[in-house]
Structures are given as structure tokens and as C-alpha cells.
C-alpha positions as semicolon CSV with decimal commas, in nm:
position;residue;x (nm);y (nm);z (nm)
1;M;-0,386;-0,377;1,322
2;F;-0,199;-0,055;1,195
3;G;0,094;-0,254;1,039
4;R;-0,167;-0,466;0,874
5;L;-0,337;-0,145;0,756
6;L;-0,009;-0,042;0,603
7;A;0,092;-0,348;0,415
8;L;-0,279;-0,349;0,263
9;L;-0,193;0,001;0,131
10;A;0,145;-0,063;0,000
11;L;0,001;-0,367;-0,210
12;L;-0,192;-0,072;-0,373
13;F;0,105;0,127;-0,470
14;A;0,336;0,003;-0,735
15;A;0,694;-0,051;-0,627
16;P;0,936;0,206;-0,734
17;A;1,102;0,168;-1,101
18;M;1,435;0,062;-0,948
19;A;1,451;-0,264;-1,136
20;Q;1,305;-0,154;-1,491
21;T;1,291;0,130;-1,748
22;L;0,961;0,303;-1,776
23;V;0,898;0,469;-2,109
24;V;0,593;0,701;-2,118
25;H;0,442;0,789;-2,452
26;A;0,274;1,141;-2,409
27;G;0,029;1,282;-2,666
28;R;0,149;1,629;-2,534
29;V;0,391;1,745;-2,268
30;I;0,393;2,058;-2,074
31;A;0,752;2,044;-1,898
32;D;0,750;2,379;-1,804
33;P;0,446;2,602;-1,772
34;A;0,641;2,914;-1,900
35;R;0,742;2,728;-2,221
36;P;0,545;2,604;-2,515
37;A;0,375;2,255;-2,485
38;L;0,565;1,970;-2,679
39;G;0,363;1,755;-2,907
40;P;0,361;1,345;-2,884
41;S;0,671;1,260;-2,700
42;T;0,860;0,986;-2,527
43;I;0,974;1,012;-2,170
44;T;1,206;0,760;-2,048
45;I;1,253;0,687;-1,661
46;V;1,540;0,490;-1,499
47;D;1,562;0,416;-1,138
48;G;1,277;0,663;-1,074
49;R;1,452;0,967;-1,274
50;I;1,380;1,134;-1,607
51;Q;1,650;1,014;-1,849
52;G;1,517;1,195;-2,137
53;I;1,244;1,367;-2,322
54;A;1,246;1,266;-2,708
55;P;0,992;1,362;-2,997
56;G;0,783;1,141;-3,118
57;L;0,599;0,818;-2,980
58;N;0,923;0,595;-3,009
59;P;0,922;0,215;-2,947
60;A;1,041;0,081;-2,589
61;P;1,353;-0,087;-2,566
62;Q;1,321;-0,440;-2,482
63;G;1,217;-0,522;-2,096
64;A;1,093;-0,178;-2,036
65;R;0,735;-0,097;-1,914
66;L;0,550;0,112;-2,189
67;I;0,295;0,342;-2,035
68;D;0,066;0,473;-2,293
69;L;-0,077;0,815;-2,232
70;S;-0,069;0,904;-2,597
71;T;-0,432;1,073;-2,593
72;K;-0,320;1,270;-2,249
73;T;-0,144;1,567;-2,179
74;V;0,155;1,502;-1,908
75;L;0,306;1,751;-1,692
76;P;0,503;1,777;-1,381
77;G;0,344;1,650;-1,048
78;L;0,167;1,946;-0,884
79;I;0,302;2,086;-0,527
80;D;0,077;2,192;-0,258
81;M;0,265;2,416;-0,033
82;H;0,000;2,438;0,251
83;V;-0,182;2,120;0,381
84;H;-0,296;1,938;0,702
85;L;-0,259;1,576;0,601
86;S;-0,398;1,461;0,962
87;G;-0,687;1,687;0,942
88;N;-1,023;1,698;0,810
89;P;-1,294;1,987;0,815
90;G;-1,499;1,921;1,113
91;G;-1,821;2,019;1,297
92;D;-1,813;2,075;1,661
93;Y;-1,464;2,140;1,734
94;R;-1,500;1,968;2,079
95;N;-1,550;1,643;1,937
96;E;-1,163;1,666;1,768
97;A;-1,041;1,646;2,132
98;V;-1,090;1,277;2,177
99;D;-0,854;1,176;1,865
100;T;-0,515;1,069;1,950
101;D;-0,204;1,106;1,777
102;E;-0,204;0,749;1,659
103;Y;-0,539;0,828;1,489
104;A;-0,409;1,110;1,342
105;V;-0,172;0,903;1,171
106;T;-0,457;0,690;1,020
107;V;-0,645;0,978;0,910
108;G;-0,327;1,124;0,756
109;V;-0,216;0,772;0,535
110;R;-0,592;0,817;0,401
111;N;-0,574;1,207;0,323
112;A;-0,189;1,138;0,160
113;A;-0,364;0,886;-0,067
114;A;-0,640;1,131;-0,175
115;T;-0,409;1,398;-0,228
116;L;-0,194;1,181;-0,441
117;R;-0,488;1,073;-0,645
118;A;-0,551;1,428;-0,688
119;G;-0,217;1,472;-0,878
120;F;-0,015;1,647;-0,603
121;T;0,299;1,460;-0,551
122;T;0,468;1,708;-0,318
123;V;0,315;1,877;-0,042
124;R;0,406;2,131;0,287
125;D;0,239;1,947;0,575
126;L;0,226;2,294;0,781
127;G;0,089;2,171;1,102
128;S;0,014;1,828;1,271
129;A;0,027;1,674;1,618
130;P;0,397;1,602;1,753
131;Q;0,574;1,347;1,539
132;V;0,254;1,279;1,307
133;G;0,368;1,471;1,016
134;F;0,706;1,320;1,022
135;A;0,585;1,002;1,047
136;L;0,364;1,045;0,731
137;S;0,656;1,193;0,546
138;R;0,886;0,890;0,615
139;G;0,626;0,643;0,523
140;T;0,563;0,787;0,182
141;R;0,908;0,811;0,119
142;E;0,981;0,431;0,171
143;G;0,665;0,364;-0,013
144;L;0,486;0,216;0,274
145;F;0,175;0,353;0,166
146;P;0,067;0,568;-0,125
147;G;0,125;0,929;-0,085
148;P;0,311;1,251;-0,186
149;R;0,648;1,358;-0,096
150;I;0,579;1,519;0,211
151;V;0,777;1,828;0,355
152;A;0,675;1,842;0,734
153;A;0,676;2,147;0,965
154;G;0,557;1,937;1,260
155;V;0,338;2,145;1,565
156;P;0,325;2,525;1,474
157;V;0,516;2,798;1,672
158;S;0,233;2,958;1,846
159;I;0,206;3,212;2,112
160;V;-0,014;3,106;2,451
161;G;-0,378;3,121;2,399
162;G;-0,327;3,228;2,031
163;H;-0,408;3,042;1,700
164;G;-0,245;2,690;1,708
165;D;-0,255;2,674;2,062
166;V;-0,563;2,501;2,245
167;S;-0,852;2,720;2,338
168;G;-1,206;2,686;2,444
169;F;-1,153;2,422;2,713
170;R;-1,135;2,413;3,089
171;P;-0,759;2,444;3,204
172;D;-0,658;2,108;3,262
173;V;-0,825;1,987;2,938
174;V;-0,607;2,249;2,752
175;H;-0,272;2,129;2,944
176;A;-0,386;1,752;2,851
177;L;-0,443;1,848;2,480
178;S;-0,121;2,090;2,465
179;G;0,097;2,012;2,187
180;D;0,391;2,183;2,379
181;N;0,427;2,419;2,066
182;T;0,382;2,788;2,240
183;C;0,654;3,021;2,352
184;T;0,717;3,348;2,485
185;G;1,006;3,567;2,439
186;A;1,309;3,554;2,175
187;V;1,464;3,292;2,397
188;E;1,199;3,065;2,412
189;C;1,101;3,090;2,059
190;A;1,442;3,008;1,950
191;A;1,479;2,736;2,167
192;L;1,122;2,562;2,024
193;V;1,281;2,611;1,699
194;R;1,586;2,427;1,759
195;R;1,364;2,134;1,927
196;L;1,148;2,114;1,604
197;A;1,458;2,085;1,407
198;R;1,608;1,812;1,624
199;D;1,265;1,629;1,589
200;G;1,279;1,638;1,219
201;A;1,103;1,964;1,081
202;Q;1,194;2,030;0,741
203;V;1,043;2,386;0,771
204;I;0,932;2,587;1,046
205;K;0,566;2,729;1,039
206;F;0,464;3,003;1,293
207;T;0,140;3,168;1,352
208;A;0,232;3,531;1,326
209;T;-0,117;3,675;1,360
210;G;-0,484;3,526;1,492
211;G;-0,655;3,245;1,283
212;V;-0,992;3,232;1,136
213;L;-1,083;2,877;1,274
214;S;-0,922;2,876;1,586
215;Q;-1,150;2,952;1,903
216;Q;-0,957;3,237;2,027
217;G;-1,122;3,569;1,921
218;A;-0,834;3,822;1,993
219;G;-0,843;3,935;1,649
220;L;-0,641;3,856;1,335
221;E;-0,340;4,101;1,365
222;A;0,014;4,013;1,510
223;H;0,047;3,785;1,783
224;F;0,434;3,776;1,825
225;T;0,631;4,065;1,898
226;A;0,892;4,181;1,631
227;E;1,177;4,016;1,860
228;E;1,006;3,681;1,900
229;M;0,958;3,692;1,514
230;R;1,317;3,752;1,439
231;A;1,431;3,473;1,688
232;I;1,236;3,220;1,528
233;V;1,319;3,349;1,117
234;T;1,695;3,395;1,211
235;T;1,698;3,032;1,428
236;A;1,518;2,867;1,164
237;H;1,757;3,003;0,852
238;S;2,063;2,930;1,060
239;L;1,946;2,581;1,079
240;G;1,908;2,599;0,669
241;L;1,531;2,569;0,742
242;K;1,263;2,791;0,559
243;V;0,986;2,977;0,749
244;A;0,623;2,999;0,665
245;A;0,405;3,247;0,855
246;H;0,030;3,206;0,891
247;A;-0,058;3,576;0,882
248;H;-0,416;3,719;0,795
249;G;-0,399;4,088;0,936
250;A;-0,217;4,369;0,732
251;R;0,034;4,471;1,028
252;G;0,117;4,114;1,120
253;I;0,202;4,052;0,739
254;E;0,394;4,327;0,748
255;A;0,622;4,247;1,052
256;A;0,652;3,896;0,941
257;A;0,788;4,001;0,628
258;R;1,011;4,245;0,799
259;A;1,166;3,945;1,007
260;G;1,270;3,799;0,713
261;V;1,000;3,471;0,650
262;D;1,019;3,310;0,321
263;S;0,635;3,286;0,269
264;I;0,312;3,439;0,407
265;E;0,023;3,188;0,420
266;H;-0,316;3,336;0,342
267;G;-0,233;3,707;0,388
268;T;-0,601;3,757;0,362
269;F;-0,598;4,115;0,464
270;A;-0,296;4,220;0,315
271;D;-0,253;4,617;0,198
272;A;-0,020;4,776;0,014
273;A;0,230;4,848;0,284
274;A;0,211;4,466;0,350
275;I;0,301;4,370;0,026
276;Q;0,543;4,603;-0,042
277;A;0,749;4,457;0,287
278;M;0,695;4,138;0,120
279;R;0,867;4,222;-0,187
280;A;1,127;4,399;0,006
281;G;1,201;4,091;0,206
282;G;1,176;3,851;-0,064
283;A;0,854;3,654;0,089
284;A;0,639;3,476;-0,139
285;L;0,226;3,467;-0,073
286;V;0,069;3,131;-0,048
287;P;-0,294;3,234;-0,082
288;T;-0,502;2,949;0,011
289;L;-0,805;3,045;-0,172
290;M;-0,945;2,699;-0,137
291;A;-0,962;2,771;0,255
292;F;-1,243;3,003;0,167
293;T;-1,447;2,763;-0,009
294;G;-1,425;2,513;0,311
295;V;-1,505;2,858;0,507
296;R;-1,821;2,917;0,305
297;E;-1,903;2,578;0,308
298;G;-1,899;2,546;0,682
299;L;-2,101;2,849;0,729
300;A;-2,364;2,685;0,523
301;R;-2,400;2,406;0,729
302;N;-2,362;2,593;1,072
303;A;-2,041;2,421;1,155
304;F;-1,869;2,700;1,371
305;T;-1,913;2,858;1,681
306;P;-2,008;3,217;1,708
307;T;-1,631;3,339;1,770
308;V;-1,519;3,170;1,458
309;A;-1,833;3,285;1,242
310;V;-1,738;3,640;1,284
311;K;-1,411;3,585;1,161
312;A;-1,506;3,360;0,867
313;R;-1,745;3,612;0,748
314;E;-1,487;3,885;0,767
315;A;-1,222;3,685;0,564
316;L;-1,458;3,608;0,313
317;A;-1,547;3,960;0,203
318;H;-1,148;3,971;0,080
319;L;-1,153;3,681;-0,116
320;G;-0,874;3,732;-0,378
321;Q;-0,736;4,077;-0,259
322;A;-0,396;3,969;-0,165
323;V;-0,339;3,757;-0,507
324;R;-0,413;4,082;-0,690
325;L;-0,175;4,314;-0,489
326;A;0,092;4,055;-0,490
327;R;0,112;4,007;-0,877
328;A;0,079;4,390;-0,926
329;A;0,375;4,429;-0,711
330;G;0,588;4,135;-0,837
331;V;0,538;3,933;-0,516
332;P;0,575;3,549;-0,626
333;V;0,249;3,388;-0,578
334;V;0,272;3,020;-0,482
335;F;0,009;2,758;-0,475
336;G;-0,125;2,619;-0,132
337;T;-0,475;2,496;-0,026
338;D;-0,518;2,468;0,354
339;A;-0,653;2,093;0,278
340;A;-0,797;1,993;0,596
341;V;-1,013;2,324;0,625
342;Y;-1,198;2,141;0,292
343;P;-1,203;1,804;0,216
344;H;-0,867;1,639;0,093
345;G;-0,865;1,543;-0,254
346;R;-1,009;1,854;-0,404
347;N;-0,662;2,030;-0,412
348;G;-0,689;2,108;-0,780
349;E;-0,997;2,315;-0,743
350;E;-0,738;2,617;-0,619
351;F;-0,616;2,643;-1,006
352;G;-0,983;2,777;-1,118
353;Q;-0,992;3,011;-0,813
354;L;-0,652;3,156;-0,866
355;V;-0,762;3,230;-1,237
356;Q;-1,121;3,356;-1,132
357;H;-1,028;3,563;-0,834
358;G;-0,678;3,634;-0,849
359;G;-0,643;3,731;-1,207
360;M;-0,376;3,460;-1,316
361;S;-0,361;3,306;-1,645
362;P;-0,391;2,904;-1,656
363;A;-0,006;2,904;-1,715
364;E;0,062;3,127;-1,407
365;A;-0,177;2,924;-1,179
366;I;0,007;2,595;-1,304
367;G;0,331;2,765;-1,264
368;S;0,246;2,873;-0,911
369;A;0,226;2,450;-0,833
370;T;0,498;2,383;-1,020
371;T;0,826;2,589;-1,085
372;A;0,743;2,842;-0,851
373;A;0,667;2,608;-0,572
374;A;0,960;2,380;-0,613
375;R;1,183;2,733;-0,587
376;L;1,005;2,837;-0,245
377;L;1,131;2,472;-0,171
378;G;1,456;2,491;-0,256
379;M;1,417;2,198;-0,462
380;E;1,396;2,344;-0,810
381;N;1,674;2,117;-0,961
382;E;1,462;1,789;-0,834
383;I;1,112;1,847;-0,902
384;G;0,860;2,101;-1,075
385;R;0,962;2,028;-1,425
386;L;0,993;1,748;-1,673
387;A;1,354;1,721;-1,751
388;P;1,652;1,500;-1,749
389;G;1,793;1,417;-1,404
390;Y;1,475;1,552;-1,232
391;S;1,269;1,322;-1,024
392;A;0,988;1,093;-1,216
393;D;0,665;1,309;-1,054
394;L;0,423;1,337;-1,318
395;I;0,059;1,350;-1,402
396;A;-0,182;1,308;-1,691
397;V;-0,512;1,474;-1,788
398;D;-0,753;1,502;-2,088
399;G;-0,750;1,818;-2,284
400;D;-0,534;2,123;-2,237
401;P;-0,507;2,286;-1,895
402;L;-0,330;2,582;-2,030
403;T;-0,648;2,683;-2,199
404;D;-0,906;2,520;-1,935
405;V;-0,724;2,511;-1,608
406;T;-1,002;2,320;-1,449
407;R;-0,887;2,007;-1,627
408;L;-0,639;1,974;-1,348
409;E;-0,962;1,891;-1,128
410;H;-0,976;1,559;-1,286
411;V;-0,630;1,389;-1,292
412;D;-0,605;1,038;-1,483
413;F;-0,258;0,912;-1,406
414;V;0,011;0,978;-1,133
415;M;0,359;0,876;-1,086
416;V;0,575;1,000;-0,796
417;R;0,937;0,922;-0,745
418;G;0,891;0,680;-1,042
419;R;0,637;0,474;-0,861
420;I;0,280;0,429;-1,002
421;L;-0,045;0,492;-0,851
422;E;-0,242;0,192;-0,959
């Protein structure tokens, strides 16, 4: 059954441009949001890579496929650095306990397609059931179903009983639902990172502090010790993997930054000391403002337990604070949404949040989802810009997102790796 589903989805996704040349006529091109936009241009794509960008709408060579976007603005495929493709915003958390990993893959296939339709051609999946994120990553890479390029973390590294572990059930149920993703002490934490790398993790994600939506009520400050955090980070870096730290409380953010993480996810209660530690350690902020939208909507429909509702209201009171502090201190702000806390496919609404609540300009917000995100991934020579040699990841929208960034909430055309989403 699952194989037939994948085959049907594959029919909806155009084959990669390995056997033909694609020529795109663009009315306007934002090749890099830090530079002035180009006027009418011709983008030539061969074997899934951009061969050149020339001024004017030039004739396509014989045998090439012409794509007419002459009334649209074309820009690089967008990058969301914080999603959970196999998750959805839920009601009663206990109902999710019946979901199998196999079912999680089918959910992920659907959400991958919704994410791609929204214009996001690359994502970091920062937490899924064992092997699920890796399977989704391989499936989109091989073109088995439509979806973005997926950099998958696998299960998040967590403390026993903390955010990322299973809570709220009787002990035997907790044992059955465990993702085998907890560690205690530097040695155990290093070993868990090595196992994740062996399983295929492309990035390591750990829950440096408590979380808003988990059932544990032990606060939002540091959960790991400084030694455990250092073990996670140094082990991951020794294996060539970057580290993303889920962190809400200020002192937990500061501790994770001092341990050398590459990014702080959420950063909700960051203060000056936490931001300065991030700047000193070179950590970027991935603020996930859309998570606040999901939290607000969940509160409105009374979807949370009392434990979660208290934390949710506390977090909402600090909307945008971390972004403003980070920008003032020169800490990079990188686009990420925490998709699954809100419904997948609405990722583009984060741009308006960054402008409204974070004080960013439209160009800065777009840069956070293109060049800055590519840099944090270590893929700045592959994605994030439109330039010769880069992967043919591009989208098209009406109007000018440099003046109205909400244009990116309605994407009309998507190409990833030279494959067109039909």
C-alpha cells in the first residue's frame, strides 16, 4: 500500500532535468536579497544546475523547455531551518501515542509536499521518530515523492524526563514509547551523538532547556549540565556535524552558547548576557516566531493540558524579544518556523512576523531564509542564491517581496534540484 502511494506521488513530481535544458524567462530576479534585483532575465538550467543568468528574455535553444515566468519575480528557493515533517499540531497529546513510525512516514510525505508547495526547497528536520527523518530525506533526494531537500537530525538528544523524552504516561507506556534518545553524563551523551551519526544524522539537535509544549513542567531553564552540553557539541563537531540547541530560558541559552553550539532554536527568554554569549561563540538565532502563532491558536481552542498552557502564556509574553536583541548585538538571525506546532505549508507567514515583531526589513527577512540559512547549513556554495553552478532551486511570486514580504505567503512556481513541482 505504501509503495503504491509513493508511486502515485512520484507521478505528480516532474522528473529531474537530467535529459534536457530548462530555460526560465523571469520578469524580475532577486538573485541575492542583499543586492539590487535584476530586470527581465533568462535563467538557463542544465542537469539540475544553473548554467547562467543573462539580461533580457532570450530565445530558448532548440530542444530546451521554456518556462514562462515573465510576469513574476523569481528568487532562490526558501530554506526553513526548523521543521518537524512527521508531526502535526495536535489536540489531546495522548492520542498521538498510538501513531507508529510507519504512519509517521506517511504524515511526513504529505507535509513534505505541503512545505515544497509553500516555496521551501530545503529544510532542517529537527526531530522525528527514529529513522523517519532519514527515510524522508532519502525519498525527496531520489525524487520518489515531492518535497524539499531535507537535512535530518533524527531523534533529539534529551535528558531523562525532559523535553524530547516521553512524559505523562504510566512507566510501562513510557518505556514502550521511548525513542532511545536520552542520556545522562558526558560519556553517555557523546555515545548517543555517535549513534545518531552512525544512523545517518546530518545535524545534531539537543534540548538544552525545557520546552513549552512537552508535558514536563520542570521549567524552561537548562536541563543538561555544562559538561554534558560540551560533550554533545565537541563530539558532533569532531564528526563534522553542526549542532542545534533547543533553548528557551536565558541561562540555558547562555550555557549552550558557551558549549559552542551552532544555533539556538527559539531563544524565547534571551537576555543581554545570553545574546553576548551567542555572539562570542558564533551561534546564530533561529527564532521560530510561527511557533508562537501555533501556540496562540492552540490556546484559543483549549488544546493544551494545564501544564503546557502555563508555559505557553509565559512564552507568548516575549514574542520577538530575542530577535530584536540579537539584531542589535550583531548575532545572525536565521529563518526557522517550528512547523508542526502550526500546520505545515504556512511557513511563509514567518516573514511577516520577522518584519513586524523582529524589526527586520523585507530584504533582511528574505536573506535569513536564503543566504544566511545556507551559510548556517554549510551549503552557501550550493543553495541560497541564484548563480552559475548552484542547484536549480527557485521559486516565483507575484509582485515585489522586497517591498511586501507577505508576497512570499503565496508562491506560484517551485523548482528544487531542477525538478519542477507541477
